[in-house]
Backbone bond lengths (Angstrom), bond angles and torsions (degrees), N, CA, C in turn:
res aa  C-N    CA-C-N  psi(-1)  N-CA   C-N-CA  omega(-1)  CA-C   N-CA-C  phi
1 M - - - 1.467 - - 1.512 109.59 -
2 I 1.314 118.13 131.65 1.456 122.11 -177.99 1.524 109.64 -90.07
3 P 1.361 117.77 127.30 1.462 119.42 178.38 1.520 110.99 -53.58
4 R 1.327 116.56 142.96 1.458 121.22 -171.75 1.520 112.61 -63.71
5 W 1.342 117.79 -26.56 1.458 118.97 178.69 1.515 111.20 -65.44
6 R 1.341 118.14 -30.57 1.456 120.75 -175.40 1.522 111.59 -61.49
7 N 1.336 116.95 -27.43 1.453 119.97 -178.60 1.527 112.40 -63.28
8 L 1.337 116.34 -15.09 1.462 120.69 -177.30 1.508 112.29 -94.18
9 C 1.322 117.75 -3.07 1.460 119.95 -177.30 1.514 110.85 -63.23
10 A 1.318 114.96 146.34 1.451 120.33 170.90 1.521 108.35 -68.32
11 P 1.333 118.76 175.13 1.459 120.55 -177.39 1.523 112.33 -50.88
12 T 1.332 115.69 147.44 1.456 120.05 -172.31 1.518 113.16 -62.36
13 S 1.312 117.95 -14.22 1.458 119.47 179.92 1.516 112.42 -65.87
14 I 1.333 118.07 -19.56 1.459 118.88 178.99 1.511 111.56 -106.82
15 A 1.327 117.72 -1.59 1.454 120.31 179.87 1.520 109.52 -94.64
16 I 1.332 115.77 158.03 1.446 120.38 176.03 1.517 107.74 -81.90
17 A 1.306 117.61 126.08 1.456 120.96 -177.05 1.510 110.87 -66.15
18 A 1.345 115.51 146.68 1.461 120.56 -177.10 1.514 112.39 -62.25
19 D 1.358 117.30 -28.46 1.447 119.57 -177.72 1.525 113.00 -97.09
20 S 1.343 116.45 9.85 1.460 118.69 177.94 1.520 109.51 -71.97
21 P 1.325 118.06 135.57 1.460 119.32 178.16 1.513 110.73 -71.32
22 V 1.318 115.84 149.39 1.457 121.27 169.51 1.516 105.42 -96.11
23 S 1.302 117.01 106.65 1.455 121.08 -168.04 1.513 111.60 -67.65
24 P 1.330 116.98 132.22 1.463 119.20 171.52 1.515 109.28 -70.72
25 L 1.323 116.61 163.06 1.453 119.39 176.36 1.520 109.12 -66.72
26 P 1.326 118.28 144.22 1.455 120.63 -179.85 1.521 112.21 -53.87
27 A 1.334 115.85 142.05 1.460 120.54 -174.46 1.523 112.32 -64.90
28 D 1.336 117.44 -25.91 1.454 119.49 -176.70 1.518 113.09 -88.30
29 R 1.332 116.99 4.15 1.458 119.88 178.53 1.513 109.92 -79.95
30 N 1.306 117.46 137.87 1.459 120.89 174.83 1.509 109.49 -72.35
31 P 1.340 117.71 136.61 1.457 118.89 179.31 1.519 111.37 -70.71
32 V 1.331 116.06 154.23 1.451 119.95 170.76 1.522 108.13 -61.06
33 E 1.324 116.92 138.27 1.460 120.10 -176.26 1.522 109.67 -74.43
34 I 1.353 115.24 104.65 1.459 117.98 -175.68 1.523 112.36 -77.49
35 N 1.355 117.97 -5.68 1.457 118.72 174.14 1.523 111.07 -79.13
36 M 1.336 116.88 -4.65 1.453 121.16 175.19 1.527 107.78 -89.92
37 T 1.308 116.89 118.72 1.462 121.27 -170.51 1.522 110.91 -113.84
38 P 1.325 117.53 107.32 1.467 119.17 176.48 1.524 110.90 -77.27
39 D 1.308 115.52 156.96 1.458 120.54 167.55 1.524 107.95 -77.24
40 V 1.321 116.65 135.43 1.464 121.56 -179.64 1.516 108.42 -126.30
41 H 1.330 116.06 120.72 1.464 120.40 178.01 1.524 109.40 -119.33
42 P 1.352 117.66 119.95 1.468 120.57 -178.24 1.527 112.47 -90.13
43 F 1.327 114.94 154.06 1.459 123.21 172.93 1.526 106.77 -132.03
44 F 1.328 116.42 113.62 1.459 120.98 -174.91 1.520 111.03 -100.26
45 D 1.336 116.39 125.36 1.456 122.35 176.51 1.525 108.00 -103.71
46 E 1.317 116.26 105.88 1.464 120.16 -174.44 1.524 111.91 -70.03
47 N 1.335 117.65 -23.73 1.468 119.26 179.55 1.524 111.72 -64.02
48 T 1.329 117.34 -33.44 1.462 121.27 -179.39 1.523 112.59 -117.88
49 N 1.335 117.26 3.47 1.468 122.04 -177.44 1.531 112.00 56.39
50 T 1.331 115.87 33.09 1.461 121.80 -176.37 1.523 110.75 -104.76
51 V 1.329 115.54 140.15 1.458 121.39 174.61 1.524 108.98 -112.36
52 S 1.326 115.93 122.43 1.463 123.01 172.48 1.524 107.93 -102.50
53 Y 1.328 116.00 158.28 1.466 119.46 -175.78 1.522 111.89 -135.50
54 V 1.331 114.69 143.85 1.456 121.84 162.05 1.525 106.24 -107.37
55 V 1.327 115.67 119.29 1.467 123.00 -177.31 1.515 107.17 -114.11
56 S 1.327 118.03 120.49 1.456 118.76 -170.63 1.520 112.82 -134.76
57 D 1.322 113.45 152.00 1.460 122.33 168.99 1.523 106.32 -89.19
58 P 1.334 117.78 110.91 1.470 119.06 -174.35 1.522 113.58 -69.41
59 V 1.322 117.50 -17.56 1.466 120.74 179.17 1.525 109.90 -84.83
60 A 1.322 116.77 -52.48 1.465 120.44 -178.92 1.521 112.61 -78.06
61 R 1.340 117.27 -15.72 1.459 123.45 -178.87 1.536 111.09 59.16
62 V 1.332 113.68 47.16 1.456 123.07 178.25 1.522 107.62 -122.51
63 C 1.340 116.40 145.41 1.460 118.49 -176.59 1.523 112.30 -137.88
64 A 1.327 113.88 161.56 1.462 123.72 165.48 1.520 107.24 -118.91
65 I 1.313 116.28 143.85 1.458 122.40 175.94 1.524 107.11 -111.33
66 I 1.323 116.65 129.54 1.465 121.33 -173.41 1.525 110.05 -120.09
67 D 1.321 115.95 127.32 1.469 125.29 173.84 1.534 113.77 56.12
68 P 1.343 118.16 53.98 1.472 119.52 177.58 1.527 111.52 -72.43
69 V 1.329 115.79 148.13 1.464 123.38 -174.45 1.524 110.90 -105.35
70 L 1.337 115.14 131.27 1.463 121.18 167.36 1.522 106.86 -97.94
71 D 1.322 117.16 120.91 1.467 120.71 -178.01 1.529 110.22 -66.90
72 F 1.331 115.23 140.06 1.461 120.20 -176.87 1.514 109.53 -144.42
73 E 1.345 115.90 126.52 1.458 122.36 176.31 1.521 107.68 -101.00
74 P 1.342 118.47 105.81 1.467 119.53 -171.40 1.519 114.32 -66.92
75 A 1.328 118.28 -32.40 1.463 119.45 -177.70 1.524 111.45 -64.83
76 A 1.330 116.40 -35.27 1.460 121.24 179.94 1.519 112.69 -102.82
77 A 1.335 117.00 -4.89 1.471 122.35 -175.33 1.523 110.78 51.70
78 R 1.334 115.50 46.75 1.463 120.72 -176.65 1.525 109.92 -119.41
79 T 1.323 115.48 133.89 1.456 120.96 177.58 1.519 110.59 -98.68
80 S 1.323 114.75 158.32 1.463 121.18 170.55 1.522 107.88 -149.15
81 T 1.320 116.00 166.87 1.468 119.91 -172.19 1.529 112.17 -118.24
82 R 1.328 116.69 24.13 1.472 119.54 -178.15 1.529 111.56 -55.44
83 S 1.339 117.17 -49.54 1.469 120.24 -176.59 1.528 110.85 -66.29
84 A 1.314 116.53 -43.92 1.468 119.97 179.71 1.523 111.49 -66.03
85 D 1.321 117.38 -36.56 1.466 120.17 -179.98 1.521 111.41 -64.95
86 A 1.328 117.34 -33.21 1.464 119.81 176.86 1.525 110.49 -63.62
87 I 1.332 117.10 -38.67 1.465 121.00 176.59 1.519 110.42 -66.22
88 I 1.323 116.31 -45.61 1.469 120.65 -179.84 1.523 110.74 -60.08
89 D 1.321 116.74 -44.14 1.466 120.30 179.37 1.528 110.72 -60.72
90 Y 1.320 117.00 -41.77 1.467 121.20 179.95 1.528 110.30 -61.82
91 V 1.326 117.20 -46.64 1.459 121.16 -178.61 1.526 110.96 -63.76
92 R 1.325 116.44 -42.63 1.463 119.83 -179.31 1.527 111.59 -67.95
93 E 1.329 116.77 -42.03 1.464 119.92 -178.99 1.522 111.56 -60.55
94 R 1.316 116.62 -32.80 1.466 121.23 -179.00 1.516 112.93 -95.86
95 E 1.321 115.81 4.79 1.463 122.68 176.48 1.527 111.04 53.29
96 L 1.324 115.17 47.82 1.453 121.26 177.95 1.525 110.09 -93.20
97 R 1.313 115.98 146.71 1.460 121.11 171.34 1.522 108.49 -94.79
98 C 1.311 116.64 128.51 1.463 120.85 -179.63 1.529 109.47 -90.72
99 D 1.331 116.15 116.86 1.467 120.49 178.47 1.526 112.58 -99.38
100 W 1.337 116.79 -27.19 1.466 120.47 -175.11 1.523 110.78 -138.12
101 V 1.331 115.72 141.23 1.469 122.80 168.37 1.529 105.22 -125.29
102 L 1.321 116.25 104.78 1.461 121.91 -166.97 1.526 111.54 -113.33
103 D 1.325 115.31 140.93 1.460 121.33 167.74 1.520 108.15 -110.92
104 T 1.329 116.41 136.73 1.458 120.04 179.00 1.525 111.27 -74.91
105 H 1.332 117.48 -23.06 1.470 122.19 177.50 1.521 107.79 -172.97
106 V 1.320 117.00 179.70 1.463 121.40 173.37 1.522 107.57 -79.59
107 H 1.292 115.72 106.95 1.463 120.96 -174.26 1.527 111.34 -74.96
108 A 1.327 115.22 144.69 1.463 121.27 177.50 1.516 112.49 -107.55
109 D 1.335 117.34 2.37 1.462 119.90 -174.15 1.520 113.36 -121.47
110 H 1.321 118.07 -6.00 1.463 120.76 174.67 1.521 109.11 -157.17
111 L 1.318 115.63 158.71 1.457 121.82 175.95 1.523 108.82 -86.06
112 S 1.321 116.37 141.48 1.459 120.75 179.43 1.528 110.47 -80.05
113 A 1.324 115.24 137.06 1.467 121.60 175.97 1.523 111.67 -97.20
114 A 1.334 117.59 16.47 1.467 120.24 -175.12 1.532 113.21 -54.90
115 P 1.351 120.06 -46.73 1.473 118.05 -178.48 1.530 112.92 -63.87
116 Y 1.313 116.33 -37.68 1.468 120.00 179.41 1.521 110.72 -65.75
117 I 1.340 116.91 -44.99 1.461 121.20 178.00 1.530 109.90 -60.93
118 Q 1.330 115.84 -46.54 1.460 120.03 -177.41 1.526 111.59 -62.34
119 K 1.311 117.28 -40.35 1.464 120.84 -178.82 1.516 111.36 -59.62
120 I 1.322 117.12 -34.59 1.458 121.27 -175.73 1.528 112.40 -92.71
121 L 1.346 116.34 -40.09 1.467 120.05 -173.06 1.523 113.52 -106.25
122 G 1.333 117.60 -13.80 1.453 119.49 -176.82 1.522 111.66 83.27
123 G 1.320 116.39 -161.71 1.453 122.28 -177.95 1.517 111.91 90.90
124 Q 1.341 115.41 169.85 1.451 122.05 177.89 1.524 110.13 -101.02
125 T 1.332 116.47 139.38 1.457 119.85 171.74 1.522 108.83 -83.70
126 G 1.336 116.17 147.78 1.454 119.51 -177.92 1.512 112.64 -151.70
127 I 1.339 115.04 156.08 1.463 123.45 178.40 1.529 106.84 -161.14
128 G 1.332 117.69 172.21 1.447 121.60 178.92 1.524 112.43 -69.52
129 S 1.326 116.19 150.73 1.462 120.78 -175.00 1.521 113.27 -66.80
130 N 1.338 118.12 -18.33 1.466 119.81 177.63 1.524 112.95 -77.30
131 I 1.332 117.10 7.84 1.461 120.35 172.35 1.519 111.09 -53.83
132 T 1.321 117.37 -28.90 1.462 120.30 -178.37 1.530 111.65 -63.19
133 I 1.327 117.41 -32.72 1.470 120.52 176.96 1.525 109.64 -66.05
134 T 1.328 115.75 -47.20 1.465 120.30 179.40 1.519 111.02 -61.97
135 Q 1.325 116.98 -41.46 1.466 120.37 178.72 1.520 111.26 -63.34
136 D 1.312 117.07 -39.58 1.456 120.21 -179.17 1.525 110.98 -66.09
137 V 1.339 116.59 -45.52 1.461 120.59 -179.02 1.524 110.96 -63.25
138 F 1.329 116.87 -52.74 1.460 119.15 -174.47 1.524 112.27 -80.26
139 G 1.318 117.67 -24.25 1.458 118.54 171.33 1.511 111.38 -59.90
140 T 1.343 115.86 -36.32 1.464 120.60 176.53 1.523 111.04 -71.30
141 I 1.315 117.13 -45.32 1.468 120.43 -178.84 1.529 111.29 -59.49
142 F 1.346 116.71 -40.65 1.466 120.66 -178.33 1.525 112.76 -92.32
143 N 1.330 116.39 5.69 1.463 121.13 177.67 1.533 110.96 52.30
144 A 1.330 115.18 44.85 1.464 119.96 179.28 1.517 109.75 -66.33
145 G 1.291 116.49 141.57 1.449 121.84 -175.87 1.515 112.79 -79.70
146 P 1.318 117.24 -177.13 1.466 121.61 -177.99 1.521 113.36 -64.95
147 E 1.329 117.13 -16.02 1.461 118.68 178.38 1.525 111.97 -72.90
148 F 1.342 117.13 -13.93 1.462 120.97 179.93 1.529 109.53 -91.28
149 A 1.326 115.74 105.13 1.465 120.62 178.99 1.528 109.61 -72.82
150 R 1.322 115.71 138.87 1.465 121.40 -179.01 1.520 110.74 -112.85
151 D 1.314 116.00 33.24 1.457 121.59 -177.86 1.523 113.01 -114.61
152 G 1.339 117.21 10.57 1.455 120.78 179.89 1.510 114.67 77.72
153 S 1.325 117.85 6.26 1.462 120.77 -173.23 1.528 113.24 -70.55
154 Q 1.329 118.30 -9.31 1.463 120.17 175.98 1.534 111.11 -69.56
155 F 1.318 116.43 -21.41 1.467 122.21 177.82 1.523 109.21 -95.92
156 D 1.328 116.20 150.56 1.456 119.90 178.19 1.519 112.17 -72.53
157 Y 1.340 116.36 -32.50 1.466 118.86 -174.34 1.516 109.84 -145.19
158 L 1.340 115.94 135.11 1.458 123.02 176.08 1.524 108.25 -112.52
159 F 1.323 116.30 121.59 1.461 121.33 -176.75 1.522 111.17 -88.76
160 D 1.324 115.47 131.87 1.455 120.90 169.73 1.526 109.34 -85.92
161 D 1.316 115.27 162.57 1.463 120.73 179.07 1.529 110.09 -62.25
162 G 1.322 115.61 128.04 1.453 121.19 177.55 1.508 115.35 81.58
163 E 1.317 117.28 8.16 1.465 120.17 -177.28 1.528 110.81 -75.67
164 D 1.320 115.17 135.13 1.460 121.18 -179.90 1.523 110.99 -90.54
165 F 1.327 114.57 146.87 1.463 121.66 171.87 1.523 106.44 -151.03
166 A 1.302 118.39 -167.56 1.460 120.19 -177.79 1.521 109.86 -147.91
167 V 1.315 114.62 153.12 1.464 122.67 169.32 1.516 105.33 -119.08
168 G 1.319 116.22 99.71 1.453 120.17 -171.33 1.521 109.28 63.49
169 G 1.325 116.02 -124.44 1.456 120.57 178.02 1.516 113.72 -95.75
170 I 1.324 117.61 9.05 1.463 121.38 -177.95 1.527 109.63 -97.99
171 N 1.323 115.83 123.98 1.461 120.58 179.62 1.521 110.57 -67.86
172 A 1.331 115.50 145.58 1.461 121.01 -178.33 1.524 108.90 -142.26
173 R 1.330 115.27 159.08 1.466 120.75 178.34 1.518 109.32 -144.85
174 A 1.319 115.67 139.94 1.461 122.31 174.81 1.525 108.21 -95.15
175 I 1.324 117.06 124.49 1.458 122.43 -176.87 1.523 108.46 -118.48
176 H 1.306 116.01 122.45 1.458 121.47 -179.24 1.527 108.84 -72.94
177 T 1.336 116.52 119.31 1.473 121.51 -179.40 1.532 110.10 -130.72
178 P 1.335 117.40 66.52 1.468 120.88 -177.65 1.519 111.83 -72.87
179 G 1.319 114.28 169.05 1.461 121.65 178.88 1.510 110.15 140.86
180 H 1.322 116.79 -56.58 1.465 120.89 171.68 1.524 108.73 -65.11
181 T 1.323 116.53 -47.97 1.469 124.00 168.78 1.530 106.88 -139.05
182 P 1.333 117.94 165.63 1.467 119.19 179.06 1.520 113.76 -67.35
183 A 1.333 117.28 -25.29 1.464 120.34 -171.54 1.517 113.37 -101.88
184 C 1.324 119.28 13.33 1.462 120.84 -176.60 1.526 111.33 -64.98
185 M 1.319 115.07 136.17 1.457 122.16 178.34 1.516 109.81 -126.78
186 T 1.324 115.70 147.57 1.451 122.99 165.57 1.519 106.98 -108.04
187 Y 1.328 116.41 128.90 1.461 121.07 177.75 1.523 108.22 -102.69
188 M 1.319 115.91 112.87 1.461 122.53 178.42 1.516 108.05 -94.67
189 I 1.322 117.33 112.11 1.461 122.70 -176.83 1.524 107.31 -122.45
190 G 1.327 116.74 106.17 1.456 119.90 -173.34 1.517 110.35 60.48
191 D 1.332 116.66 -126.26 1.471 120.60 -179.27 1.521 112.34 -93.12
192 A 1.337 117.86 12.15 1.468 121.70 -174.36 1.525 109.72 -119.94
193 A 1.338 116.09 131.59 1.461 121.75 177.91 1.523 108.85 -116.62
194 F 1.321 115.57 130.49 1.463 122.86 -179.00 1.528 106.90 -106.48
195 V 1.338 115.47 106.51 1.469 121.33 -163.51 1.518 113.43 -98.99
196 G 1.331 118.53 3.86 1.455 119.76 -179.30 1.514 111.40 60.83
197 D 1.346 116.67 -132.63 1.465 121.19 -177.72 1.526 113.07 -96.09
198 T 1.325 118.12 4.14 1.463 120.30 -174.80 1.517 111.74 -60.12
199 L 1.313 116.87 -44.29 1.464 122.84 177.93 1.520 109.75 -125.07
200 F 1.339 114.66 148.98 1.460 121.94 168.05 1.528 107.86 -110.49
201 M 1.320 116.69 -175.84 1.454 119.10 175.06 1.529 109.00 -56.72
202 P 1.341 117.45 150.86 1.465 119.34 -176.32 1.519 114.44 -55.47
203 D 1.328 117.98 -29.43 1.468 119.60 -179.91 1.524 112.29 -83.74
204 Y 1.336 116.74 2.83 1.473 119.79 177.11 1.524 113.24 -121.19
205 G 1.331 118.20 -27.14 1.451 119.20 169.11 1.510 115.96 107.85
206 T 1.327 116.08 -121.43 1.460 122.27 -171.39 1.524 110.39 -137.95
207 A 1.336 114.88 168.36 1.463 121.35 179.20 1.520 110.95 -77.18
208 R 1.313 115.62 161.80 1.456 122.07 172.62 1.524 109.49 -67.78
209 A 1.330 115.65 160.68 1.459 120.08 -177.12 1.524 111.42 -133.93
210 D 1.344 117.12 24.85 1.465 120.16 -173.03 1.527 113.22 -108.03
211 F 1.329 118.63 7.81 1.450 119.52 173.87 1.534 109.60 -70.53
212 P 1.335 118.64 159.00 1.464 120.08 176.61 1.527 111.62 -52.37
213 G 1.315 115.47 126.12 1.455 121.04 -177.48 1.510 114.02 86.39
214 G 1.341 118.06 -7.15 1.458 120.87 177.17 1.519 110.82 -80.21
215 D 1.327 115.74 161.52 1.454 119.83 -178.42 1.527 109.56 -162.20
216 A 1.336 116.88 127.66 1.456 121.05 -175.29 1.524 112.31 -67.93
217 S 1.330 117.73 -38.30 1.467 119.78 177.85 1.521 110.76 -63.08
218 M 1.318 115.43 -42.92 1.456 119.28 179.30 1.523 110.85 -66.22
219 L 1.321 117.25 -37.01 1.461 120.47 176.52 1.521 110.53 -60.63
220 Y 1.318 116.98 -44.21 1.470 120.96 178.93 1.530 110.18 -59.06
221 R 1.329 116.87 -46.16 1.464 120.21 -177.50 1.526 111.52 -67.52
222 S 1.322 116.05 -34.95 1.470 119.05 175.83 1.522 110.85 -64.74
223 I 1.319 116.46 -40.53 1.465 119.87 178.63 1.528 110.11 -62.83
224 Q 1.330 117.29 -35.01 1.464 119.51 177.69 1.529 111.20 -64.11
225 K 1.327 117.81 -31.84 1.464 120.52 174.44 1.528 110.61 -63.24
226 I 1.329 115.44 -41.78 1.466 119.14 177.55 1.522 110.26 -67.32
227 F 1.326 117.09 -41.34 1.462 121.04 179.86 1.525 112.26 -65.52
228 A 1.340 117.99 -19.27 1.461 120.94 178.35 1.528 112.37 -78.29
229 L 1.333 117.35 -10.11 1.456 120.80 175.65 1.531 108.72 -71.99
230 P 1.324 118.11 159.90 1.471 119.91 179.19 1.529 111.71 -56.03
231 D 1.327 115.80 144.11 1.462 121.22 -175.95 1.522 112.42 -55.43
232 E 1.322 116.89 -32.30 1.467 119.56 -175.95 1.519 113.28 -81.11
233 T 1.331 118.04 -3.37 1.462 120.82 179.21 1.525 110.50 -58.27
234 R 1.313 115.84 128.22 1.465 120.09 177.12 1.526 109.29 -76.45
235 L 1.316 116.57 133.71 1.454 122.07 177.21 1.519 109.09 -113.35
236 F 1.331 115.75 129.38 1.456 121.74 179.02 1.530 108.10 -115.59
237 L 1.320 115.51 128.51 1.458 122.48 -170.86 1.518 110.70 -102.77
238 C 1.336 115.87 156.27 1.463 120.83 -177.60 1.523 112.22 -87.52
239 H 1.321 117.86 -17.43 1.467 120.78 -177.28 1.520 110.60 -144.14
240 D 1.321 115.16 155.10 1.463 120.33 164.09 1.511 108.75 -141.26
241 Y 1.338 114.58 133.68 1.462 123.10 176.56 1.524 105.88 -122.44
242 L 1.306 116.26 121.59 1.456 119.51 -172.46 1.525 111.43 -65.89
243 P 1.340 117.84 119.70 1.465 119.04 169.40 1.523 109.53 -73.56
244 E 1.304 116.02 169.17 1.462 119.98 -173.44 1.524 112.87 -62.37
245 N 1.320 117.17 -30.15 1.466 119.56 -174.28 1.526 113.20 -94.03
246 R 1.330 117.60 14.26 1.459 120.84 179.89 1.516 109.67 -136.16
247 S 1.343 116.82 137.87 1.464 120.45 -175.72 1.524 113.00 -111.31
248 E 1.333 117.95 -8.67 1.458 121.09 -178.41 1.525 109.71 -119.12
249 Y 1.330 115.73 139.59 1.454 120.71 177.54 1.530 109.91 -68.82
250 R 1.329 114.59 142.39 1.465 121.13 176.59 1.523 108.85 -138.40
251 W 1.318 116.02 150.56 1.467 119.53 -179.54 1.521 113.16 -147.80
252 E 1.327 117.38 7.56 1.463 120.46 176.52 1.518 109.99 -122.05
253 T 1.317 115.55 133.85 1.456 122.10 177.60 1.527 107.30 -146.25
254 T 1.318 118.33 -165.20 1.460 122.27 176.96 1.518 109.27 -134.29
255 V 1.330 114.95 162.85 1.459 119.21 175.67 1.521 110.45 -58.43
256 G 1.334 117.17 -44.66 1.449 119.97 -178.73 1.516 112.99 -60.84
257 E 1.336 116.96 -42.57 1.465 120.29 179.06 1.523 110.86 -63.64
258 Q 1.315 116.69 -41.82 1.464 119.83 178.72 1.527 110.99 -63.98
259 R 1.307 117.17 -44.69 1.467 120.19 -178.33 1.526 112.16 -62.90
260 R 1.314 116.00 -32.78 1.470 119.25 -178.29 1.520 113.17 -83.42
261 T 1.347 117.78 -36.60 1.462 117.70 -162.62 1.520 115.97 -131.01
262 N 1.339 119.71 -0.30 1.463 118.20 -179.54 1.527 109.74 -61.82
263 I 1.320 116.79 130.11 1.467 120.77 -172.80 1.524 113.34 -72.62
264 H 1.323 118.11 -17.00 1.461 121.20 179.39 1.523 112.85 -102.16
265 V 1.322 116.69 -36.12 1.464 120.06 -174.55 1.525 108.57 -148.25
266 N 1.318 115.51 118.14 1.456 121.85 177.71 1.523 107.82 -147.15
267 D 1.314 117.05 -173.13 1.460 120.01 -174.20 1.524 113.47 -65.11
268 T 1.332 117.44 -12.39 1.471 119.71 -178.98 1.530 112.65 -100.85
269 I 1.337 118.44 -3.10 1.463 121.91 -174.06 1.529 110.17 -99.80
270 S 1.325 116.57 125.53 1.460 120.79 177.86 1.520 110.82 -80.11
271 E 1.327 115.59 164.25 1.460 119.89 177.36 1.526 111.06 -61.41
272 D 1.332 117.53 -43.98 1.467 120.21 -178.93 1.519 111.37 -61.27
273 A 1.334 116.88 -42.72 1.467 120.09 -179.87 1.521 110.55 -65.77
274 F 1.320 116.60 -40.30 1.457 119.75 179.22 1.524 110.87 -64.09
275 V 1.326 116.94 -47.04 1.463 120.53 -177.46 1.528 110.27 -61.18
276 T 1.327 117.48 -42.61 1.470 120.37 178.40 1.517 110.86 -60.21
277 M 1.337 116.78 -47.48 1.464 120.86 179.35 1.519 111.12 -61.68
278 R 1.346 116.29 -47.39 1.457 120.53 -173.20 1.526 111.07 -66.06
279 E 1.324 117.73 -43.15 1.457 119.82 -177.79 1.524 111.27 -71.09
280 E 1.323 118.14 -35.37 1.460 119.81 176.14 1.521 110.78 -66.32
281 R 1.313 116.60 -41.76 1.466 120.12 179.72 1.529 111.02 -67.11
282 D 1.321 116.14 -40.66 1.458 119.54 -178.10 1.525 112.07 -63.58
283 Q 1.317 117.11 -28.08 1.461 120.14 177.82 1.527 112.24 -62.26
284 Q 1.323 116.55 -22.33 1.462 120.69 -175.47 1.530 113.46 -96.09
285 L 1.314 117.46 -2.60 1.462 120.14 -172.14 1.522 112.08 -94.63
286 S 1.314 115.66 136.76 1.457 121.32 174.29 1.531 110.00 -84.81
287 A 1.300 115.49 169.69 1.458 120.19 178.90 1.524 110.62 -68.72
288 P 1.333 117.84 143.03 1.464 119.76 171.61 1.523 110.23 -56.07
289 K 1.318 116.50 142.81 1.466 119.55 -172.08 1.523 113.26 -66.28
290 L 1.317 118.21 -23.18 1.465 120.55 -179.56 1.522 112.69 -107.99
291 I 1.328 118.24 16.63 1.461 118.65 -174.15 1.528 112.69 -61.98
292 L 1.332 118.89 -39.75 1.466 119.89 -175.52 1.527 112.10 -67.75
293 P 1.330 119.66 -49.73 1.475 116.82 175.05 1.525 113.01 -68.26
294 S 1.337 116.97 -38.71 1.469 119.52 -175.13 1.511 112.34 -61.87
295 I 1.322 117.05 -50.07 1.455 119.91 -175.60 1.527 111.33 -62.77
296 Q 1.337 117.03 -42.59 1.468 119.58 -178.69 1.524 111.90 -60.22
297 V 1.325 116.06 -34.96 1.466 120.69 -179.94 1.525 110.83 -82.50
298 N 1.321 117.27 -42.68 1.458 120.23 -171.43 1.531 113.63 -74.91
299 I 1.334 118.00 -26.70 1.466 117.80 173.69 1.529 110.78 -69.97
300 R 1.330 116.20 -13.04 1.470 122.09 175.37 1.525 111.44 -101.65
301 A 1.331 116.72 22.21 1.471 122.33 178.79 1.522 112.14 64.78
302 G 1.326 117.20 29.15 1.455 121.49 179.19 1.512 114.34 92.04
303 H 1.314 117.79 -0.47 1.466 121.13 177.32 1.520 109.84 -86.48
304 M 1.309 116.05 146.29 1.458 120.93 174.64 1.529 109.95 -72.14
305 P 1.333 117.29 157.01 1.470 119.00 170.91 1.523 109.92 -58.94
306 P 1.315 117.93 156.72 1.468 119.30 -179.01 1.524 111.27 -62.58
307 P 1.328 117.50 145.52 1.465 119.69 178.25 1.524 111.39 -65.46
308 E 1.314 115.09 152.84 1.461 119.72 177.15 1.531 109.28 -83.63
309 D 1.347 117.01 -176.12 1.461 119.66 -170.17 1.519 113.83 -66.90
310 N 1.336 117.16 -11.72 1.468 119.70 175.41 1.520 112.19 -93.54
311 G 1.333 116.73 4.13 1.455 121.12 177.89 1.513 114.94 86.62
312 T 1.316 118.59 0.86 1.460 123.01 -177.68 1.522 110.39 -99.76
313 V 1.333 115.87 140.01 1.458 122.21 174.68 1.522 108.93 -87.44
314 Y 1.318 116.60 134.35 1.460 121.70 178.33 1.525 109.88 -122.66
315 L 1.333 115.81 142.60 1.453 122.59 171.31 1.521 108.59 -108.56
316 K 1.323 116.72 138.67 1.461 121.11 -176.08 1.526 111.72 -86.50
317 L 1.324 114.62 150.47 1.462 121.98 172.21 1.525 107.80 -122.57
318 P 1.324 118.75 95.19 1.461 120.06 179.15 1.534 110.09 -69.04
319 V 1.306 116.49 114.27 1.470 121.61 -170.28 1.530 110.01 -79.84
320 N 1.334 114.54 133.95 1.472 122.97 175.19 1.524 113.45 58.25
321 I 1.320 116.63 28.05 1.455 119.36 -179.15 1.520 111.96 -93.52
322 F 1.315 118.56 -23.55 1.452 121.34 -173.14 1.522 113.96 -103.37
323 G 1.311 119.46 16.27 1.452 120.43 173.43 1.511 113.37 85.04
324 K 1.336 114.80 176.68 1.456 121.15 -175.77 1.527 110.71 -81.52
325 P 1.348 116.84 149.60 1.462 119.12 176.58 1.510 110.44 -63.56
326 K 1.324 115.37 150.07 1.454 122.12 -179.49 1.513 110.32 -103.22
327 T 1.326 116.20 148.68 1.460 121.98 170.50 1.511 107.56 -94.28
328 L 1.316 116.86 119.74 1.453 120.53 -172.65 1.521 111.56 -83.90
329 P 1.334 117.71 140.90 1.453 119.93 168.79 1.507 109.86 -68.22
330 D 1.328 116.83 163.13 1.449 120.71 -175.50 1.525 112.76 -61.40
331 D 1.344 117.64 -28.53 1.451 120.63 -174.75 1.519 112.84 -100.33
332 A 1.321 118.16 16.41 1.469 120.32 -173.39 1.526 112.46 -78.20
333 G 1.335 118.62 -16.14 1.456 119.87 179.71 1.510 111.40 81.21
334 P 1.342 117.63 -170.85 1.447 121.06 -179.02 1.523 113.18 -56.32
335 R 1.294 116.41 156.48 1.468 122.63 -169.90 1.523 112.64 -65.04
336 T 1.298 118.61 -20.44 1.465 119.18 -172.93 1.514 113.87 -103.59
337 Q 1.314 120.39 -7.43 1.451 119.92 -175.11 1.522 111.02 -130.26
């Protein structure tokens, strides 16, 4: 059975094929030095279950900001900057220089505050180079006009798989980890990897893979790239949804913990078993409640669509395009994962 989101994909010529390999990093590449330990400060937004991070070199006093949230009230279509301002205050109080404002992928559950953060703190915005696939698919769904470039140019920098960069004096690498979306990236900064939605806490599992351009097999292979990192590598997640047996939010784990105990994918789970589980589960999931506003903004690097001739910005609601609502089984978990 094909997940209902797949029916919305643009022609297969722009999608990543299900049997395409997720390339490992070249064997002759030097690994990121995991003995370099950045400071990591999380900011949890309970409205969207999203975790944003300030990742800094405490010696050089330079930071990267990852997955910042722009607050959005859907009933009133009103934005606010409470969550982003908390990040800005933290950076200013510690006198950090912001070099990067990074998104791990085009989020479907919150609006990105990257432009607002950049305007105040500076730095370059960045995302994975496969953003162009996501822009092409959703540009078609939202009938975006010719003014909407589908080449990723809304971002300052597009990372290729395995590309090196730095946060101050700490070596970093961008690792392409598609599956949840085509443009998903893991940012490895010193001994810390920021995996976006690819993995959740071990007691919650993995992200859905049924969005346009998503693929469960590719998600499994991307997770194997993360599992190939040293067991002690710290993993920082973009979301946490409380399972029934846990009362406190968590967003930090390790490669070793995930490999041993993740309920969806661990060292004992085959690709075929994972794909069967993931696709069956995805059939039961409803759309994230903020997907329509989020995607329209996030494919533009967090910028709103251009205002119309009356000076007002409008977000589109494509009617009856995303299929019928699903009735969830009792064990299906939160509506978006």
